[in-house]
All heavy atoms as atom14 arrays in JSON, in Angstrom:
{
  "sequence": "MSDTPTKEPGRARALLSTADFKLLRRALESHARTTEDRDELAKINALHHRLGNYG",
  "atom14_mask": [
    [1, 1, 1, 1, 1, 1, 1, 1, 0, 0, 0, 0, 0, 0],
    [1, 1, 1, 1, 1, 1, 0, 0, 0, 0, 0, 0, 0, 0],
    [1, 1, 1, 1, 1, 1, 1, 1, 0, 0, 0, 0, 0, 0],
    [1, 1, 1, 1, 1, 1, 1, 0, 0, 0, 0, 0, 0, 0],
    [1, 1, 1, 1, 1, 1, 1, 0, 0, 0, 0, 0, 0, 0],
    [1, 1, 1, 1, 1, 1, 1, 0, 0, 0, 0, 0, 0, 0],
    [1, 1, 1, 1, 1, 1, 1, 1, 1, 0, 0, 0, 0, 0],
    [1, 1, 1, 1, 1, 1, 1, 1, 1, 0, 0, 0, 0, 0],
    [1, 1, 1, 1, 1, 1, 1, 0, 0, 0, 0, 0, 0, 0],
    [1, 1, 1, 1, 0, 0, 0, 0, 0, 0, 0, 0, 0, 0],
    [1, 1, 1, 1, 1, 1, 1, 1, 1, 1, 1, 0, 0, 0],
    [1, 1, 1, 1, 1, 0, 0, 0, 0, 0, 0, 0, 0, 0],
    [1, 1, 1, 1, 1, 1, 1, 1, 1, 1, 1, 0, 0, 0],
    [1, 1, 1, 1, 1, 0, 0, 0, 0, 0, 0, 0, 0, 0],
    [1, 1, 1, 1, 1, 1, 1, 1, 0, 0, 0, 0, 0, 0],
    [1, 1, 1, 1, 1, 1, 1, 1, 0, 0, 0, 0, 0, 0],
    [1, 1, 1, 1, 1, 1, 0, 0, 0, 0, 0, 0, 0, 0],
    [1, 1, 1, 1, 1, 1, 1, 0, 0, 0, 0, 0, 0, 0],
    [1, 1, 1, 1, 1, 0, 0, 0, 0, 0, 0, 0, 0, 0],
    [1, 1, 1, 1, 1, 1, 1, 1, 0, 0, 0, 0, 0, 0],
    [1, 1, 1, 1, 1, 1, 1, 1, 1, 1, 1, 0, 0, 0],
    [1, 1, 1, 1, 1, 1, 1, 1, 1, 0, 0, 0, 0, 0],
    [1, 1, 1, 1, 1, 1, 1, 1, 0, 0, 0, 0, 0, 0],
    [1, 1, 1, 1, 1, 1, 1, 1, 0, 0, 0, 0, 0, 0],
    [1, 1, 1, 1, 1, 1, 1, 1, 1, 1, 1, 0, 0, 0],
    [1, 1, 1, 1, 1, 1, 1, 1, 1, 1, 1, 0, 0, 0],
    [1, 1, 1, 1, 1, 0, 0, 0, 0, 0, 0, 0, 0, 0],
    [1, 1, 1, 1, 1, 1, 1, 1, 0, 0, 0, 0, 0, 0],
    [1, 1, 1, 1, 1, 1, 1, 1, 1, 0, 0, 0, 0, 0],
    [1, 1, 1, 1, 1, 1, 0, 0, 0, 0, 0, 0, 0, 0],
    [1, 1, 1, 1, 1, 1, 1, 1, 1, 1, 0, 0, 0, 0],
    [1, 1, 1, 1, 1, 0, 0, 0, 0, 0, 0, 0, 0, 0],
    [1, 1, 1, 1, 1, 1, 1, 1, 1, 1, 1, 0, 0, 0],
    [1, 1, 1, 1, 1, 1, 1, 0, 0, 0, 0, 0, 0, 0],
    [1, 1, 1, 1, 1, 1, 1, 0, 0, 0, 0, 0, 0, 0],
    [1, 1, 1, 1, 1, 1, 1, 1, 1, 0, 0, 0, 0, 0],
    [1, 1, 1, 1, 1, 1, 1, 1, 0, 0, 0, 0, 0, 0],
    [1, 1, 1, 1, 1, 1, 1, 1, 1, 1, 1, 0, 0, 0],
    [1, 1, 1, 1, 1, 1, 1, 1, 0, 0, 0, 0, 0, 0],
    [1, 1, 1, 1, 1, 1, 1, 1, 1, 0, 0, 0, 0, 0],
    [1, 1, 1, 1, 1, 1, 1, 1, 0, 0, 0, 0, 0, 0],
    [1, 1, 1, 1, 1, 0, 0, 0, 0, 0, 0, 0, 0, 0],
    [1, 1, 1, 1, 1, 1, 1, 1, 1, 0, 0, 0, 0, 0],
    [1, 1, 1, 1, 1, 1, 1, 1, 0, 0, 0, 0, 0, 0],
    [1, 1, 1, 1, 1, 1, 1, 1, 0, 0, 0, 0, 0, 0],
    [1, 1, 1, 1, 1, 0, 0, 0, 0, 0, 0, 0, 0, 0],
    [1, 1, 1, 1, 1, 1, 1, 1, 0, 0, 0, 0, 0, 0],
    [1, 1, 1, 1, 1, 1, 1, 1, 1, 1, 0, 0, 0, 0],
    [1, 1, 1, 1, 1, 1, 1, 1, 1, 1, 0, 0, 0, 0],
    [1, 1, 1, 1, 1, 1, 1, 1, 1, 1, 1, 0, 0, 0],
    [1, 1, 1, 1, 1, 1, 1, 1, 0, 0, 0, 0, 0, 0],
    [1, 1, 1, 1, 0, 0, 0, 0, 0, 0, 0, 0, 0, 0],
    [1, 1, 1, 1, 1, 1, 1, 1, 0, 0, 0, 0, 0, 0],
    [1, 1, 1, 1, 1, 1, 1, 1, 1, 1, 1, 1, 0, 0],
    [1, 1, 1, 1, 0, 0, 0, 0, 0, 0, 0, 0, 0, 0]
  ],
  "atom14_positions": [
    [[39.75, -184.7, 126.76], [39.09, -185.1, 127.98], [40.1, -185.23, 129.12], [41.22, -185.63, 128.89], [38.38, -186.44, 127.79], [37.02, -186.31, 127.26], [36.12, -187.75, 127.79], [35.15, -188.03, 126.41], [0.0, 0.0, 0.0], [0.0, 0.0, 0.0], [0.0, 0.0, 0.0], [0.0, 0.0, 0.0], [0.0, 0.0, 0.0], [0.0, 0.0, 0.0]],
    [[39.63, -184.99, 130.32], [40.48, -185.09, 131.49], [40.12, -186.33, 132.28], [38.95, -186.73, 132.34], [40.28, -183.83, 132.34], [41.0, -183.96, 133.54], [0.0, 0.0, 0.0], [0.0, 0.0, 0.0], [0.0, 0.0, 0.0], [0.0, 0.0, 0.0], [0.0, 0.0, 0.0], [0.0, 0.0, 0.0], [0.0, 0.0, 0.0], [0.0, 0.0, 0.0]],
    [[41.11, -186.94, 132.92], [40.86, -188.13, 133.73], [40.55, -187.79, 135.18], [40.3, -188.68, 135.98], [42.07, -189.06, 133.68], [42.22, -189.71, 132.32], [41.2, -189.82, 131.61], [43.36, -190.09, 131.96], [0.0, 0.0, 0.0], [0.0, 0.0, 0.0], [0.0, 0.0, 0.0], [0.0, 0.0, 0.0], [0.0, 0.0, 0.0], [0.0, 0.0, 0.0]],
    [[40.56, -186.51, 135.52], [40.26, -186.13, 136.91], [38.75, -186.17, 137.13], [37.98, -185.69, 136.29], [40.79, -184.71, 137.23], [40.21, -183.8, 136.32], [42.29, -184.67, 137.14], [0.0, 0.0, 0.0], [0.0, 0.0, 0.0], [0.0, 0.0, 0.0], [0.0, 0.0, 0.0], [0.0, 0.0, 0.0], [0.0, 0.0, 0.0], [0.0, 0.0, 0.0]],
    [[38.33, -186.79, 138.24], [36.88, -186.87, 138.5], [36.31, -185.49, 138.82], [36.99, -184.64, 139.4], [36.78, -187.8, 139.71], [38.12, -187.74, 140.36], [39.12, -187.41, 139.28], [0.0, 0.0, 0.0], [0.0, 0.0, 0.0], [0.0, 0.0, 0.0], [0.0, 0.0, 0.0], [0.0, 0.0, 0.0], [0.0, 0.0, 0.0], [0.0, 0.0, 0.0]],
    [[35.08, -185.28, 138.42], [34.41, -184.01, 138.75], [33.83, -184.12, 140.15], [33.27, -185.15, 140.53], [33.28, -183.7, 137.75], [32.37, -184.78, 137.75], [33.84, -183.5, 136.35], [0.0, 0.0, 0.0], [0.0, 0.0, 0.0], [0.0, 0.0, 0.0], [0.0, 0.0, 0.0], [0.0, 0.0, 0.0], [0.0, 0.0, 0.0], [0.0, 0.0, 0.0]],
    [[33.99, -183.07, 140.9], [33.48, -183.06, 142.27], [32.01, -182.69, 142.25], [31.63, -181.67, 141.69], [34.27, -182.07, 143.11], [33.88, -182.09, 144.55], [34.77, -181.22, 145.39], [34.34, -181.33, 146.83], [35.2, -180.58, 147.71], [0.0, 0.0, 0.0], [0.0, 0.0, 0.0], [0.0, 0.0, 0.0], [0.0, 0.0, 0.0], [0.0, 0.0, 0.0]],
    [[31.19, -183.54, 142.83], [29.75, -183.29, 142.9], [29.45, -182.43, 144.11], [30.14, -182.52, 145.13], [29.0, -184.61, 142.99], [29.33, -185.51, 141.82], [28.1, -186.2, 141.27], [27.01, -185.96, 141.77], [28.29, -186.96, 140.32], [0.0, 0.0, 0.0], [0.0, 0.0, 0.0], [0.0, 0.0, 0.0], [0.0, 0.0, 0.0], [0.0, 0.0, 0.0]],
    [[28.43, -181.6, 144.03], [28.08, -180.77, 145.19], [27.66, -181.63, 146.37], [27.09, -182.71, 146.2], [26.93, -179.9, 144.7], [26.44, -180.55, 143.46], [27.55, -181.4, 142.91], [0.0, 0.0, 0.0], [0.0, 0.0, 0.0], [0.0, 0.0, 0.0], [0.0, 0.0, 0.0], [0.0, 0.0, 0.0], [0.0, 0.0, 0.0], [0.0, 0.0, 0.0]],
    [[27.94, -181.15, 147.57], [27.55, -181.86, 148.78], [26.05, -181.75, 149.01], [25.33, -181.02, 148.33], [0.0, 0.0, 0.0], [0.0, 0.0, 0.0], [0.0, 0.0, 0.0], [0.0, 0.0, 0.0], [0.0, 0.0, 0.0], [0.0, 0.0, 0.0], [0.0, 0.0, 0.0], [0.0, 0.0, 0.0], [0.0, 0.0, 0.0], [0.0, 0.0, 0.0]],
    [[25.59, -182.5, 149.96], [24.17, -182.5, 150.29], [23.76, -181.16, 150.89], [24.46, -180.6, 151.73], [23.9, -183.62, 151.3], [22.45, -183.77, 151.63], [22.24, -184.96, 152.54], [20.82, -185.06, 152.84], [20.34, -185.69, 153.88], [21.15, -186.3, 154.7], [19.06, -185.73, 154.09], [0.0, 0.0, 0.0], [0.0, 0.0, 0.0], [0.0, 0.0, 0.0]],
    [[22.63, -180.66, 150.45], [22.13, -179.38, 150.96], [21.67, -179.53, 152.41], [21.09, -180.54, 152.78], [20.97, -178.89, 150.1], [0.0, 0.0, 0.0], [0.0, 0.0, 0.0], [0.0, 0.0, 0.0], [0.0, 0.0, 0.0], [0.0, 0.0, 0.0], [0.0, 0.0, 0.0], [0.0, 0.0, 0.0], [0.0, 0.0, 0.0], [0.0, 0.0, 0.0]],
    [[21.94, -178.51, 153.19], [21.5, -178.51, 154.59], [20.39, -177.49, 154.75], [20.35, -176.48, 154.08], [22.66, -178.13, 155.5], [23.74, -179.18, 155.53], [24.88, -178.89, 156.47], [24.74, -177.7, 157.26], [25.74, -176.98, 157.74], [26.97, -177.32, 157.46], [25.53, -175.91, 158.48], [0.0, 0.0, 0.0], [0.0, 0.0, 0.0], [0.0, 0.0, 0.0]],
    [[19.49, -177.77, 155.68], [18.37, -176.86, 155.95], [18.91, -175.55, 156.5], [19.83, -175.53, 157.32], [17.41, -177.49, 156.94], [0.0, 0.0, 0.0], [0.0, 0.0, 0.0], [0.0, 0.0, 0.0], [0.0, 0.0, 0.0], [0.0, 0.0, 0.0], [0.0, 0.0, 0.0], [0.0, 0.0, 0.0], [0.0, 0.0, 0.0], [0.0, 0.0, 0.0]],
    [[18.35, -174.47, 156.04], [18.78, -173.16, 156.5], [18.14, -172.81, 157.84], [18.78, -172.23, 158.71], [18.39, -172.1, 155.45], [18.74, -170.67, 155.76], [20.26, -170.5, 155.84], [18.2, -169.76, 154.68], [0.0, 0.0, 0.0], [0.0, 0.0, 0.0], [0.0, 0.0, 0.0], [0.0, 0.0, 0.0], [0.0, 0.0, 0.0], [0.0, 0.0, 0.0]],
    [[16.89, -173.2, 158.02], [16.15, -172.88, 159.25], [15.6, -174.15, 159.88], [15.2, -175.07, 159.17], [15.0, -171.93, 158.95], [15.37, -170.58, 158.35], [14.14, -169.84, 157.9], [16.16, -169.75, 159.34], [0.0, 0.0, 0.0], [0.0, 0.0, 0.0], [0.0, 0.0, 0.0], [0.0, 0.0, 0.0], [0.0, 0.0, 0.0], [0.0, 0.0, 0.0]],
    [[15.54, -174.17, 161.2], [14.96, -175.3, 161.91], [13.47, -175.06, 162.13], [12.95, -173.95, 161.94], [15.65, -175.49, 163.25], [15.3, -174.43, 164.13], [0.0, 0.0, 0.0], [0.0, 0.0, 0.0], [0.0, 0.0, 0.0], [0.0, 0.0, 0.0], [0.0, 0.0, 0.0], [0.0, 0.0, 0.0], [0.0, 0.0, 0.0], [0.0, 0.0, 0.0]],
    [[12.79, -176.1, 162.58], [11.36, -175.98, 162.91], [11.16, -174.92, 163.99], [10.23, -174.13, 163.93], [10.81, -177.34, 163.38], [11.03, -178.29, 162.33], [9.34, -177.26, 163.7], [0.0, 0.0, 0.0], [0.0, 0.0, 0.0], [0.0, 0.0, 0.0], [0.0, 0.0, 0.0], [0.0, 0.0, 0.0], [0.0, 0.0, 0.0], [0.0, 0.0, 0.0]],
    [[12.06, -174.9, 164.97], [11.97, -173.89, 166.04], [12.12, -172.48, 165.47], [11.47, -171.55, 165.95], [13.04, -174.16, 167.1], [0.0, 0.0, 0.0], [0.0, 0.0, 0.0], [0.0, 0.0, 0.0], [0.0, 0.0, 0.0], [0.0, 0.0, 0.0], [0.0, 0.0, 0.0], [0.0, 0.0, 0.0], [0.0, 0.0, 0.0], [0.0, 0.0, 0.0]],
    [[12.97, -172.32, 164.47], [13.13, -171.0, 163.84], [11.83, -170.54, 163.19], [11.45, -169.37, 163.31], [14.22, -171.05, 162.75], [15.61, -171.3, 163.32], [15.86, -170.98, 164.48], [16.45, -171.82, 162.55], [0.0, 0.0, 0.0], [0.0, 0.0, 0.0], [0.0, 0.0, 0.0], [0.0, 0.0, 0.0], [0.0, 0.0, 0.0], [0.0, 0.0, 0.0]],
    [[11.14, -171.46, 162.51], [9.87, -171.11, 161.87], [8.84, -170.67, 162.91], [8.11, -169.7, 162.72], [9.32, -172.27, 161.04], [10.02, -172.43, 159.72], [10.92, -173.46, 159.53], [9.78, -171.55, 158.68], [11.57, -173.61, 158.31], [10.42, -171.7, 157.46], [11.32, -172.73, 157.27], [0.0, 0.0, 0.0], [0.0, 0.0, 0.0], [0.0, 0.0, 0.0]],
    [[8.79, -171.38, 164.03], [7.85, -171.02, 165.1], [8.17, -169.64, 165.66], [7.27, -168.82, 165.89], [7.87, -172.07, 166.2], [7.26, -173.38, 165.77], [7.35, -174.42, 166.87], [6.8, -175.75, 166.4], [6.95, -176.8, 167.4], [0.0, 0.0, 0.0], [0.0, 0.0, 0.0], [0.0, 0.0, 0.0], [0.0, 0.0, 0.0], [0.0, 0.0, 0.0]],
    [[9.45, -169.36, 165.86], [9.87, -168.06, 166.38], [9.53, -166.94, 165.38], [9.02, -165.88, 165.77], [11.37, -168.07, 166.67], [11.97, -166.78, 167.22], [11.32, -166.4, 168.53], [13.47, -166.94, 167.38], [0.0, 0.0, 0.0], [0.0, 0.0, 0.0], [0.0, 0.0, 0.0], [0.0, 0.0, 0.0], [0.0, 0.0, 0.0], [0.0, 0.0, 0.0]],
    [[9.79, -167.17, 164.11], [9.46, -166.18, 163.09], [7.96, -165.92, 163.03], [7.53, -164.77, 162.89], [9.98, -166.63, 161.72], [11.49, -166.56, 161.53], [11.9, -167.28, 160.27], [11.95, -165.11, 161.51], [0.0, 0.0, 0.0], [0.0, 0.0, 0.0], [0.0, 0.0, 0.0], [0.0, 0.0, 0.0], [0.0, 0.0, 0.0], [0.0, 0.0, 0.0]],
    [[7.17, -166.98, 163.14], [5.71, -166.8, 163.13], [5.25, -165.96, 164.32], [4.41, -165.07, 164.16], [5.01, -168.16, 163.13], [5.0, -168.82, 161.76], [4.37, -170.19, 161.78], [3.02, -170.22, 162.32], [1.92, -170.13, 161.6], [1.99, -170.03, 160.29], [0.74, -170.16, 162.18], [0.0, 0.0, 0.0], [0.0, 0.0, 0.0], [0.0, 0.0, 0.0]],
    [[5.8, -166.21, 165.5], [5.43, -165.42, 166.69], [5.83, -163.96, 166.52], [5.09, -163.05, 166.91], [6.05, -166.02, 167.94], [5.35, -167.28, 168.42], [5.67, -167.63, 169.86], [7.09, -167.7, 170.12], [7.82, -168.82, 170.11], [7.25, -169.96, 169.83], [9.1, -168.78, 170.37], [0.0, 0.0, 0.0], [0.0, 0.0, 0.0], [0.0, 0.0, 0.0]],
    [[7.01, -163.73, 165.94], [7.47, -162.36, 165.72], [6.54, -161.64, 164.74], [6.19, -160.47, 164.93], [8.9, -162.36, 165.2], [0.0, 0.0, 0.0], [0.0, 0.0, 0.0], [0.0, 0.0, 0.0], [0.0, 0.0, 0.0], [0.0, 0.0, 0.0], [0.0, 0.0, 0.0], [0.0, 0.0, 0.0], [0.0, 0.0, 0.0], [0.0, 0.0, 0.0]],
    [[6.12, -162.35, 163.69], [5.2, -161.75, 162.72], [3.85, -161.45, 163.37], [3.24, -160.42, 163.09], [5.01, -162.69, 161.52], [6.19, -162.74, 160.56], [5.97, -163.85, 159.53], [6.38, -161.41, 159.86], [0.0, 0.0, 0.0], [0.0, 0.0, 0.0], [0.0, 0.0, 0.0], [0.0, 0.0, 0.0], [0.0, 0.0, 0.0], [0.0, 0.0, 0.0]],
    [[3.37, -162.35, 164.22], [2.1, -162.12, 164.92], [2.18, -160.85, 165.76], [1.26, -160.03, 165.75], [1.76, -163.32, 165.81], [1.37, -164.56, 165.04], [1.33, -165.8, 165.91], [1.51, -165.7, 167.14], [1.12, -166.89, 165.36], [0.0, 0.0, 0.0], [0.0, 0.0, 0.0], [0.0, 0.0, 0.0], [0.0, 0.0, 0.0], [0.0, 0.0, 0.0]],
    [[3.29, -160.69, 166.47], [3.48, -159.5, 167.3], [3.52, -158.24, 166.45], [2.89, -157.23, 166.78], [4.78, -159.65, 168.1], [5.04, -158.5, 168.85], [0.0, 0.0, 0.0], [0.0, 0.0, 0.0], [0.0, 0.0, 0.0], [0.0, 0.0, 0.0], [0.0, 0.0, 0.0], [0.0, 0.0, 0.0], [0.0, 0.0, 0.0], [0.0, 0.0, 0.0]],
    [[4.23, -158.29, 165.35], [4.34, -157.12, 164.47], [2.98, -156.8, 163.82], [2.61, -155.63, 163.69], [5.41, -157.36, 163.41], [5.62, -156.21, 162.5], [5.96, -154.94, 162.93], [5.53, -156.11, 161.15], [6.07, -154.13, 161.91], [5.82, -154.81, 160.81], [0.0, 0.0, 0.0], [0.0, 0.0, 0.0], [0.0, 0.0, 0.0], [0.0, 0.0, 0.0]],
    [[2.24, -157.84, 163.47], [0.93, -157.62, 162.84], [-0.02, -156.89, 163.78], [-0.86, -156.11, 163.33], [0.34, -158.96, 162.41], [0.0, 0.0, 0.0], [0.0, 0.0, 0.0], [0.0, 0.0, 0.0], [0.0, 0.0, 0.0], [0.0, 0.0, 0.0], [0.0, 0.0, 0.0], [0.0, 0.0, 0.0], [0.0, 0.0, 0.0], [0.0, 0.0, 0.0]],
    [[0.11, -157.15, 165.08], [-0.78, -156.49, 166.05], [-0.5, -154.99, 166.15], [-1.37, -154.22, 166.57], [-0.62, -157.13, 167.43], [-1.34, -158.44, 167.56], [-1.34, -158.94, 169.01], [-1.03, -160.35, 168.98], [0.12, -160.89, 169.34], [1.09, -160.15, 169.8], [0.3, -162.19, 169.24], [0.0, 0.0, 0.0], [0.0, 0.0, 0.0], [0.0, 0.0, 0.0]],
    [[0.72, -154.58, 165.8], [1.09, -153.17, 165.99], [1.07, -152.34, 164.71], [1.1, -151.12, 164.79], [2.5, -153.06, 166.61], [3.45, -153.64, 165.72], [2.55, -153.75, 167.96], [0.0, 0.0, 0.0], [0.0, 0.0, 0.0], [0.0, 0.0, 0.0], [0.0, 0.0, 0.0], [0.0, 0.0, 0.0], [0.0, 0.0, 0.0], [0.0, 0.0, 0.0]],
    [[1.01, -152.98, 163.56], [1.05, -152.22, 162.31], [-0.35, -151.75, 161.92], [-1.34, -152.43, 162.17], [1.68, -153.03, 161.16], [1.88, -152.15, 160.06], [0.81, -154.18, 160.73], [0.0, 0.0, 0.0], [0.0, 0.0, 0.0], [0.0, 0.0, 0.0], [0.0, 0.0, 0.0], [0.0, 0.0, 0.0], [0.0, 0.0, 0.0], [0.0, 0.0, 0.0]],
    [[-0.39, -150.56, 161.36], [-1.66, -150.02, 160.88], [-1.69, -149.94, 159.35], [-2.7, -149.56, 158.78], [-1.89, -148.64, 161.5], [-2.08, -148.71, 163.01], [-2.31, -147.35, 163.62], [-2.58, -146.39, 162.89], [-2.24, -147.25, 164.86], [0.0, 0.0, 0.0], [0.0, 0.0, 0.0], [0.0, 0.0, 0.0], [0.0, 0.0, 0.0], [0.0, 0.0, 0.0]],
    [[-0.58, -150.29, 158.73], [-0.47, -150.26, 157.27], [-1.12, -151.51, 156.7], [-0.64, -152.63, 156.89], [1.01, -150.21, 156.89], [1.25, -150.1, 155.39], [0.36, -150.48, 154.6], [2.34, -149.63, 155.02], [0.0, 0.0, 0.0], [0.0, 0.0, 0.0], [0.0, 0.0, 0.0], [0.0, 0.0, 0.0], [0.0, 0.0, 0.0], [0.0, 0.0, 0.0]],
    [[-2.23, -151.34, 156.0], [-3.0, -152.48, 155.48], [-2.23, -153.3, 154.46], [-2.33, -154.52, 154.43], [-4.32, -152.01, 154.9], [-5.28, -151.43, 155.95], [-6.56, -150.93, 155.36], [-7.34, -151.96, 154.69], [-8.21, -152.77, 155.28], [-8.42, -152.65, 156.57], [-8.88, -153.66, 154.58], [0.0, 0.0, 0.0], [0.0, 0.0, 0.0], [0.0, 0.0, 0.0]],
    [[-1.43, -152.62, 153.63], [-0.61, -153.35, 152.64], [0.44, -154.21, 153.33], [0.66, -155.36, 152.97], [0.06, -152.38, 151.67], [-0.93, -151.71, 150.73], [-1.99, -152.3, 150.46], [-0.63, -150.59, 150.28], [0.0, 0.0, 0.0], [0.0, 0.0, 0.0], [0.0, 0.0, 0.0], [0.0, 0.0, 0.0], [0.0, 0.0, 0.0], [0.0, 0.0, 0.0]],
    [[1.1, -153.64, 154.34], [2.1, -154.4, 155.08], [1.44, -155.55, 155.84], [1.98, -156.66, 155.88], [2.85, -153.5, 156.06], [3.98, -154.23, 156.78], [4.81, -153.33, 157.67], [4.65, -152.1, 157.6], [5.62, -153.86, 158.43], [0.0, 0.0, 0.0], [0.0, 0.0, 0.0], [0.0, 0.0, 0.0], [0.0, 0.0, 0.0], [0.0, 0.0, 0.0]],
    [[0.29, -155.32, 156.4], [-0.42, -156.37, 157.13], [-0.77, -157.53, 156.21], [-0.65, -158.7, 156.59], [-1.69, -155.81, 157.79], [-2.45, -156.76, 158.68], [-1.58, -157.32, 159.8], [-3.67, -156.06, 159.26], [0.0, 0.0, 0.0], [0.0, 0.0, 0.0], [0.0, 0.0, 0.0], [0.0, 0.0, 0.0], [0.0, 0.0, 0.0], [0.0, 0.0, 0.0]],
    [[-1.16, -157.23, 154.99], [-1.46, -158.29, 154.02], [-0.21, -159.11, 153.72], [-0.27, -160.35, 153.63], [-2.03, -157.69, 152.74], [0.0, 0.0, 0.0], [0.0, 0.0, 0.0], [0.0, 0.0, 0.0], [0.0, 0.0, 0.0], [0.0, 0.0, 0.0], [0.0, 0.0, 0.0], [0.0, 0.0, 0.0], [0.0, 0.0, 0.0], [0.0, 0.0, 0.0]],
    [[0.92, -158.44, 153.58], [2.18, -159.14, 153.32], [2.59, -159.99, 154.53], [3.07, -161.12, 154.37], [3.29, -158.14, 152.99], [3.08, -157.44, 151.66], [4.14, -156.39, 151.45], [3.86, -155.56, 150.2], [4.84, -154.48, 150.02], [0.0, 0.0, 0.0], [0.0, 0.0, 0.0], [0.0, 0.0, 0.0], [0.0, 0.0, 0.0], [0.0, 0.0, 0.0]],
    [[2.4, -159.44, 155.72], [2.72, -160.18, 156.95], [1.85, -161.43, 157.04], [2.35, -162.52, 157.36], [2.51, -159.29, 158.2], [3.57, -158.19, 158.25], [2.54, -160.11, 159.48], [3.29, -157.11, 159.28], [0.0, 0.0, 0.0], [0.0, 0.0, 0.0], [0.0, 0.0, 0.0], [0.0, 0.0, 0.0], [0.0, 0.0, 0.0], [0.0, 0.0, 0.0]],
    [[0.57, -161.29, 156.77], [-0.34, -162.43, 156.84], [0.02, -163.51, 155.83], [-0.02, -164.71, 156.14], [-1.79, -161.98, 156.64], [-2.32, -161.25, 157.84], [-1.87, -161.46, 158.97], [-3.28, -160.36, 157.61], [0.0, 0.0, 0.0], [0.0, 0.0, 0.0], [0.0, 0.0, 0.0], [0.0, 0.0, 0.0], [0.0, 0.0, 0.0], [0.0, 0.0, 0.0]],
    [[0.41, -163.11, 154.63], [0.81, -164.07, 153.6], [2.08, -164.81, 154.02], [2.17, -166.04, 153.89], [1.0, -163.36, 152.26], [0.0, 0.0, 0.0], [0.0, 0.0, 0.0], [0.0, 0.0, 0.0], [0.0, 0.0, 0.0], [0.0, 0.0, 0.0], [0.0, 0.0, 0.0], [0.0, 0.0, 0.0], [0.0, 0.0, 0.0], [0.0, 0.0, 0.0]],
    [[3.05, -164.08, 154.53], [4.3, -164.71, 154.98], [4.04, -165.63, 156.17], [4.56, -166.74, 156.24], [5.33, -163.64, 155.34], [6.67, -164.15, 155.88], [7.32, -165.13, 154.91], [7.59, -162.98, 156.18], [0.0, 0.0, 0.0], [0.0, 0.0, 0.0], [0.0, 0.0, 0.0], [0.0, 0.0, 0.0], [0.0, 0.0, 0.0], [0.0, 0.0, 0.0]],
    [[3.21, -165.18, 157.09], [2.85, -166.0, 158.25], [2.23, -167.31, 157.79], [2.57, -168.39, 158.29], [1.87, -165.22, 159.14], [1.55, -165.87, 160.42], [0.51, -166.77, 160.55], [2.12, -165.78, 161.64], [0.45, -167.19, 161.79], [1.42, -166.59, 162.47], [0.0, 0.0, 0.0], [0.0, 0.0, 0.0], [0.0, 0.0, 0.0], [0.0, 0.0, 0.0]],
    [[1.37, -167.25, 156.81], [0.73, -168.45, 156.28], [1.76, -169.37, 155.62], [1.75, -170.59, 155.83], [-0.36, -168.06, 155.28], [-1.0, -169.22, 154.61], [-1.89, -170.05, 155.26], [-0.87, -169.71, 153.37], [-2.27, -171.01, 154.42], [-1.67, -170.82, 153.28], [0.0, 0.0, 0.0], [0.0, 0.0, 0.0], [0.0, 0.0, 0.0], [0.0, 0.0, 0.0]],
    [[2.67, -168.8, 154.82], [3.69, -169.6, 154.16], [4.62, -170.27, 155.16], [4.99, -171.43, 155.01], [4.5, -168.76, 153.17], [3.73, -168.39, 151.93], [4.63, -167.83, 150.84], [5.46, -166.72, 151.24], [5.09, -165.43, 151.22], [3.87, -165.1, 150.83], [5.93, -164.49, 151.58], [0.0, 0.0, 0.0], [0.0, 0.0, 0.0], [0.0, 0.0, 0.0]],
    [[4.99, -169.55, 156.21], [5.85, -170.14, 157.24], [5.14, -171.28, 157.97], [5.78, -172.24, 158.37], [6.29, -169.08, 158.25], [7.32, -168.07, 157.77], [7.5, -166.98, 158.8], [8.63, -168.75, 157.46], [0.0, 0.0, 0.0], [0.0, 0.0, 0.0], [0.0, 0.0, 0.0], [0.0, 0.0, 0.0], [0.0, 0.0, 0.0], [0.0, 0.0, 0.0]],
    [[3.83, -171.18, 158.08], [3.07, -172.24, 158.74], [3.1, -173.52, 157.95], [2.98, -174.61, 158.52], [0.0, 0.0, 0.0], [0.0, 0.0, 0.0], [0.0, 0.0, 0.0], [0.0, 0.0, 0.0], [0.0, 0.0, 0.0], [0.0, 0.0, 0.0], [0.0, 0.0, 0.0], [0.0, 0.0, 0.0], [0.0, 0.0, 0.0], [0.0, 0.0, 0.0]],
    [[3.28, -173.43, 156.64], [3.34, -174.62, 155.82], [4.65, -175.39, 156.0], [4.75, -176.54, 155.65], [3.18, -174.26, 154.34], [1.79, -173.75, 154.02], [0.85, -174.06, 154.73], [1.68, -172.96, 152.99], [0.0, 0.0, 0.0], [0.0, 0.0, 0.0], [0.0, 0.0, 0.0], [0.0, 0.0, 0.0], [0.0, 0.0, 0.0], [0.0, 0.0, 0.0]],
    [[5.66, -174.72, 156.54], [6.96, -175.35, 156.71], [7.2, -175.82, 158.14], [7.88, -176.79, 158.36], [8.1, -174.39, 156.31], [8.08, -174.08, 154.85], [7.58, -172.88, 154.38], [8.57, -175.0, 153.93], [7.57, -172.59, 153.03], [8.57, -174.72, 152.59], [8.07, -173.51, 152.16], [8.05, -173.24, 150.82], [0.0, 0.0, 0.0], [0.0, 0.0, 0.0]],
    [[6.7, -175.06, 159.09], [7.03, -175.34, 160.49], [6.08, -176.22, 161.21], [5.11, -176.71, 160.88], [0.0, 0.0, 0.0], [0.0, 0.0, 0.0], [0.0, 0.0, 0.0], [0.0, 0.0, 0.0], [0.0, 0.0, 0.0], [0.0, 0.0, 0.0], [0.0, 0.0, 0.0], [0.0, 0.0, 0.0], [0.0, 0.0, 0.0], [0.0, 0.0, 0.0]]
  ]
}
């Protein structure tokens, strides 16, 4: 056994701010208006919904 203390990981920091989520949602809304690909639109809508749960 070693007498050296083990270093614990530091506190996690948020990757994105609330303002970032709002900006991403607006960007997705804009892209959704211009896409004609139904599969991509479904993915955009799902991501938009998930981002709304955080921001």
